[in-house]
C-alpha positions as CSV (number, residue, x, y, z in Angstrom):
1,X,11.5,-32.8,-15.7
2,X,13.9,-30.1,-14.5
3,X,11.1,-28.1,-12.8
4,X,10.0,-31.1,-10.7
5,X,13.6,-31.8,-9.7
6,X,14.1,-28.2,-8.5
7,X,10.8,-28.2,-6.6
8,X,11.8,-31.3,-4.7
9,X,14.8,-29.5,-3.2
10,X,12.6,-27.1,-1.2
11,X,12.1,-28.0,2.5
12,X,8.7,-26.9,3.6
13,X,6.3,-26.8,6.6
14,X,2.6,-27.2,5.9
15,X,0.5,-24.5,7.6
16,X,-3.1,-25.2,6.9
17,X,-2.1,-27.1,3.9
18,X,0.0,-24.3,2.5
19,X,3.6,-25.5,1.8
20,X,5.7,-22.7,3.3
21,X,9.4,-22.7,2.5
22,X,11.9,-23.3,5.3
23,X,14.8,-22.0,3.4
24,X,16.7,-18.9,4.5
25,X,17.2,-15.8,2.3
26,X,20.5,-17.0,0.7
27,X,19.1,-20.4,-0.1
28,X,16.0,-18.8,-1.6
29,X,18.0,-16.6,-3.9
30,X,20.1,-19.6,-5.0
31,X,17.0,-21.6,-5.6
32,X,15.4,-18.9,-7.7
33,X,18.6,-18.4,-9.6
34,X,18.5,-22.1,-10.6
35,X,14.8,-21.6,-11.5
36,X,15.7,-18.8,-13.9
37,X,18.6,-20.6,-15.4
38,X,16.4,-23.7,-16.0
39,X,13.6,-21.4,-17.3
40,X,11.0,-23.1,-15.1
41,X,8.0,-20.8,-14.4
42,X,7.5,-20.2,-10.7
43,X,4.9,-18.2,-8.9
44,X,6.5,-16.9,-5.7
45,X,4.1,-15.9,-2.9
46,X,5.5,-13.8,0.0
47,X,3.0,-15.0,2.5
48,X,1.8,-13.4,5.7
49,X,-1.0,-14.1,8.3
50,X,-3.4,-11.8,6.5
51,X,-3.1,-13.9,3.4
52,X,-3.5,-17.2,5.3
53,X,-6.6,-16.0,7.1
54,X,-8.0,-14.9,3.7
55,X,-7.2,-18.3,2.3
56,X,-9.0,-20.0,5.2
57,X,-12.1,-18.0,4.5
58,X,-12.0,-18.3,0.7
59,X,-11.4,-21.7,-0.9
60,X,-10.5,-20.0,-4.2
61,X,-7.7,-18.0,-2.6
62,X,-6.5,-21.1,-0.7
63,X,-6.3,-23.0,-4.0
64,X,-4.1,-20.2,-5.4
65,X,-1.7,-20.3,-2.5
66,X,-1.5,-24.1,-2.7
67,X,-0.8,-24.0,-6.4
68,X,2.1,-21.6,-6.1
69,X,5.5,-23.1,-6.8
70,X,7.1,-21.3,-3.9
71,X,5.6,-19.7,-0.8
72,X,8.1,-17.9,1.5
73,X,7.4,-16.7,5.1
74,X,7.3,-12.9,4.7
75,X,5.2,-12.2,7.8
76,X,6.7,-12.6,11.3
77,X,3.5,-14.4,12.2
78,X,4.3,-17.2,9.9
79,X,7.8,-17.6,11.3
80,X,6.2,-17.8,14.8
81,X,3.6,-20.3,13.7
82,X,6.1,-22.6,12.1
83,X,8.2,-22.6,15.3
84,X,5.1,-23.1,17.5
85,X,4.0,-26.0,15.4
86,X,7.4,-27.6,15.9
87,X,8.7,-27.3,12.3
88,X,10.6,-24.0,12.3
89,X,11.7,-22.1,9.2
90,X,15.2,-20.8,8.9
91,X,14.2,-17.1,9.0
92,X,11.8,-14.6,7.8
93,X,12.2,-14.0,4.0
94,X,10.7,-10.5,3.5
95,X,9.3,-10.0,0.0
96,X,10.8,-6.5,-0.2
97,X,14.3,-7.8,0.6
98,X,13.9,-10.8,-1.7
99,X,13.0,-8.5,-4.6
100,X,16.2,-6.5,-4.0
101,X,18.4,-9.6,-3.5
102,X,17.1,-11.0,-6.9
103,X,17.8,-7.6,-8.5
104,X,21.3,-7.6,-7.1
105,X,21.9,-11.1,-8.5
106,X,20.4,-9.8,-11.8
107,X,23.2,-7.3,-12.1
108,X,25.7,-10.1,-12.5
109,X,23.4,-12.2,-14.8
110,X,22.0,-9.4,-17.0
111,X,18.4,-10.5,-16.1
112,X,15.4,-8.8,-17.7
113,X,12.8,-7.3,-15.5
114,X,9.2,-6.3,-16.0
115,X,7.3,-4.2,-13.4
116,X,3.5,-4.3,-13.3
117,X,1.2,-2.5,-10.9
118,X,0.8,0.6,-8.7
119,X,0.0,4.1,-10.1
120,X,1.5,5.2,-13.4
121,X,4.0,7.7,-11.8
122,X,5.0,5.2,-9.1
123,X,5.8,2.3,-11.4
124,X,7.6,4.7,-13.8
125,X,9.7,6.2,-11.0
126,X,10.4,2.6,-9.7
127,X,11.7,1.5,-13.1
128,X,14.0,4.5,-13.3
129,X,15.2,4.1,-9.7
130,X,15.9,0.4,-10.0
131,X,17.9,0.9,-13.2
132,X,20.1,3.4,-11.3
133,X,20.4,1.1,-8.3
134,X,21.2,-2.1,-10.2
135,X,23.1,-1.2,-13.4
136,X,23.3,-4.4,-15.4
137,X,19.6,-5.4,-15.1
138,X,17.4,-4.6,-18.0
139,X,14.0,-3.1,-17.3
140,X,12.2,-4.5,-20.4
141,X,8.8,-3.1,-19.6
142,X,6.6,-1.5,-17.0
143,X,2.9,-0.8,-16.8
144,X,0.6,0.5,-14.0
145,X,-2.0,-1.6,-12.3
146,X,-5.0,0.4,-13.4
147,X,-6.3,-1.8,-16.1
148,X,-9.6,-3.7,-16.4
149,X,-10.1,-7.4,-16.6
150,X,-11.0,-7.2,-20.3
151,X,-7.4,-5.8,-20.8
152,X,-5.7,-8.7,-19.2
153,X,-5.0,-10.4,-22.6
154,X,-3.3,-7.2,-23.8
155,X,-1.2,-6.9,-20.6
156,X,-0.2,-10.6,-20.8
157,X,0.8,-10.2,-24.5
158,X,3.0,-7.2,-23.6
159,X,4.8,-9.2,-20.9
160,X,5.2,-12.3,-23.1
161,X,6.7,-10.1,-25.9
162,X,9.2,-8.6,-23.4
163,X,10.3,-12.1,-22.2
164,X,11.5,-11.1,-18.8
165,X,13.3,-13.3,-16.3
166,X,11.6,-11.6,-13.4
167,X,8.0,-10.2,-13.2
168,X,7.2,-8.2,-10.1
169,X,3.5,-7.4,-9.7
170,X,2.5,-4.7,-7.2
171,X,-1.1,-4.7,-6.4
172,X,-3.5,-5.6,-3.6
173,X,-3.1,-9.1,-2.1
174,X,-6.7,-9.9,-3.3
175,X,-5.7,-9.2,-6.9
176,X,-2.0,-9.9,-7.5
177,X,-1.7,-13.5,-6.5
178,X,-4.9,-14.6,-8.3
179,X,-3.9,-12.7,-11.4
180,X,-0.5,-14.3,-11.6
181,X,-2.0,-17.7,-10.9
182,X,-4.6,-17.2,-13.7
183,X,-2.0,-16.3,-16.3
184,X,1.3,-17.9,-15.3
185,X,1.1,-20.6,-17.9
186,X,0.7,-18.1,-20.6
187,X,3.2,-15.6,-19.1
188,X,5.9,-18.4,-18.9
189,X,8.2,-16.1,-16.8
190,X,10.7,-18.0,-14.6
191,X,10.0,-15.9,-11.5
192,X,6.6,-14.1,-11.0
193,X,6.2,-12.5,-7.7
194,X,3.7,-10.3,-6.0
195,X,5.4,-7.4,-4.2
196,X,2.4,-5.4,-2.7
197,X,3.4,-1.9,-1.9
198,X,7.1,-2.3,-2.7
199,X,7.0,0.1,-5.7
200,X,5.7,2.8,-3.4
201,X,8.8,2.4,-1.2
202,X,11.2,2.2,-4.1
203,X,9.7,5.3,-5.6
204,X,9.9,7.1,-2.3
205,X,6.2,7.5,-1.8
206,X,6.3,5.4,1.4
207,X,9.2,4.8,3.9
208,X,10.2,1.3,4.9
209,X,10.2,0.6,8.6
210,X,13.5,1.5,10.4
211,X,15.8,-1.4,11.4
212,X,14.5,-1.2,15.0
213,X,10.9,-2.1,13.8
214,X,12.3,-4.8,11.5
215,X,14.3,-6.4,14.2
216,X,11.4,-6.3,16.7
217,X,9.1,-7.8,14.0
218,X,7.0,-4.7,14.0
219,X,7.1,-3.7,10.4
220,X,3.3,-4.2,10.2
221,X,2.9,-1.6,13.0
222,X,5.1,0.9,11.3
223,X,3.1,0.4,8.1
224,X,-0.1,0.9,10.1
225,X,1.2,4.2,11.4
226,X,1.8,5.4,7.8
227,X,-1.6,4.0,6.6
228,X,-4.2,4.0,9.4
229,X,-6.8,2.7,6.9
230,X,-5.2,-0.7,7.1
231,X,-6.4,-1.1,10.7
232,X,-9.3,-3.5,9.9
233,X,-6.9,-5.7,7.8
234,X,-4.5,-5.9,10.7
235,X,-7.1,-7.5,12.9
236,X,-6.3,-10.7,11.1
237,X,-2.9,-10.9,12.9
238,X,-4.2,-11.6,16.4
239,X,-6.9,-13.8,14.9
240,X,-4.2,-15.8,13.1
241,X,-2.3,-16.3,16.4
242,X,-5.4,-17.4,18.3
243,X,-6.4,-19.7,15.4
244,X,-3.0,-21.5,15.3
245,X,-2.9,-21.9,19.1
246,X,-6.5,-23.3,19.0
247,X,-5.8,-25.7,16.1
248,X,-2.2,-26.6,16.6
249,X,-2.2,-30.2,15.3
250,X,-4.9,-29.4,12.7
251,X,-3.0,-26.4,11.5
252,X,0.1,-28.5,10.8
253,X,-1.7,-31.1,8.8
254,X,-4.9,-29.5,7.6
255,X,-5.6,-30.3,3.9
256,X,-9.1,-28.8,3.8
257,X,-9.9,-25.5,2.2
258,X,-12.4,-24.2,4.7
259,X,-12.1,-22.2,7.9
260,X,-14.9,-24.2,9.5
């Protein structure tokens, strides 16, 4: 099948059994362009150490990450880990940047886009802003993330009816990846990607880290300055580094779902 052929072209490094892409940003965009043209549904996870640590503690979350068709190294910690384990990735592929690169490509292709998640005013402002930024794309639908599980079917039907090429889901990491995984076969969207707080930045509610912080791989610190309540979550970063150093060989080849 075409989907299997495309998937085989992705070079990866296995970090605790999660196949992390080694492609750079340009290669990733080209790959996902081929995915859209072939109409092969892909869940794209923009992974960071917080997500990997959650997966190590929760077998269900680990299963979601392992089932994803493409996992890119969003967090600088994953870039470091791949290098430390001796199988380096080409570069960090930040989810926010990947979203914008895909939208830029969508201008040329006339791709259809659906936005799901965040607060009502935030996702609405994001839809309006993205249409201004990328004339040529078609925002075929948007909906906030404040719906209950018994409304999932309604939301899925709305997305299916819109038939987008790109579905961006902005929610908490605990919710967006499992939600896409649960419904991706019904959604049948070529690219389904969790984008976390990206809509808040697009809508101007939050500021992205300046280039200095990005180049120093300190975006996480800038985000912490804006949202101090994230402090407890950020403790996963040093734990991840210590875990990889401790495990080294096991981290590179581990196929087990547990953190024990």
